[in-house]
N, C-alpha and C positions, 0 to 999 in steps of 0.2 A: 504494500500500500504506500502511495506517495502522498505527502501532504503539501498542499500549496498554502497560500496565506489563509484562505477561507474554506477550502474543501479538501477531502481526501479522495483519491482516485487511483486507478490502476492503468497500466500501459499495455497495449497489444504487442505481442512479440511477432513482428512481421517476418522474422526469419522462419517462422512456423507457417507453412502454407495453409494448414487448417485454421489457424487463428486468423489469418488474413481473410479467408473466405467467410468465416464467422462474422468478422467486422463488417465486411461488405454487405452481408445479409442484414445486419442490424441497420445499416445506413439505408439500404434499398427498401426493406420491408417495413421498418418501423418509422424511420425518420421521413422518408420520401412518400411511401405509399400510405401508411396508416396515419401519420401525423400531417401529411400533405404539405410538408415544408417545401417552399420554393427556393429557399436559401438559408444558409447558416454560417456561423463562424466555426471553422474546422480547426480547433485550437488545441493547445497543450503539446505540440510536437517537440517543444524544446526541453521537456522534462525527462527525457531518456536518461535513466540513472547510469552513472559510470561504473557501478558495481552489479549491473544486471547480469543474469545468467540467461543467455540466449539459446534458443532451440538448436541452432546450427553450429554452436560453439564459437561464434564470432566474438572478437574482443570488444566489449561494450564501449571502451574508450574510442576505438577506431570506428565503431558503428554509430556513435552518438550523432554525428552530423548526417549520416545516411538515413537515420531514423526519420527525420523531418521530411526528407524526400519521399520515403516509403509511405508515410502518413498522407502526404499530398497525393501520391500515386493511387493509394487505396480509395480516396475520395473520388478521384478522376475515373477510375475503373467502375466504381459503383454507379456514378452518374451516367457513364456511357452504357451501362447495362440495363437501364430502365427506359421505358417509353417516355418520350419527350425530355430526355435528359439534357438535351441542348438548351432547354428553356430554364434549367436550374442554375443556381448561382451559389457558390460558397467561397469564402475567403479565409486566408490564414494570416497569422502573425509571425510565426517562426518560419525560417527558410534557409536554404543553402543555394549555391549557384545553380543547381539543377532543378530546384523546386518550381520555378515559374512555368515550366512546360506542363505542369500538372494542375495549375489553378490560374484563374484570370486576375486575381487581385490579392494584394498583401496590404494589411493594415499596419501602419508604422506607429500605432498608438502606444500608450502606457508611458 
């Protein structure tokens, strides 16, 4: 469990293909279809712990910046897999050099 200033949360291990598919299922079936979200802030990619134990054995320090790219990619894939996905909008705060190819907007706030 990871604690931010005001909430506790967990991170998805994107090195585990089943975990990635589960995350896309949550986005597609619950956020987009059931909740009918047309957009959202795809947040918290920057919290990848440096002491994480990753499914594929990756070094968490080396994977830390890759995580935010994989989080963006998961959102992009989920949106691409739903009907009218091109009409949906999500934005991120955390990013790396390769993240922009997976989302259309970054919020530079905080």
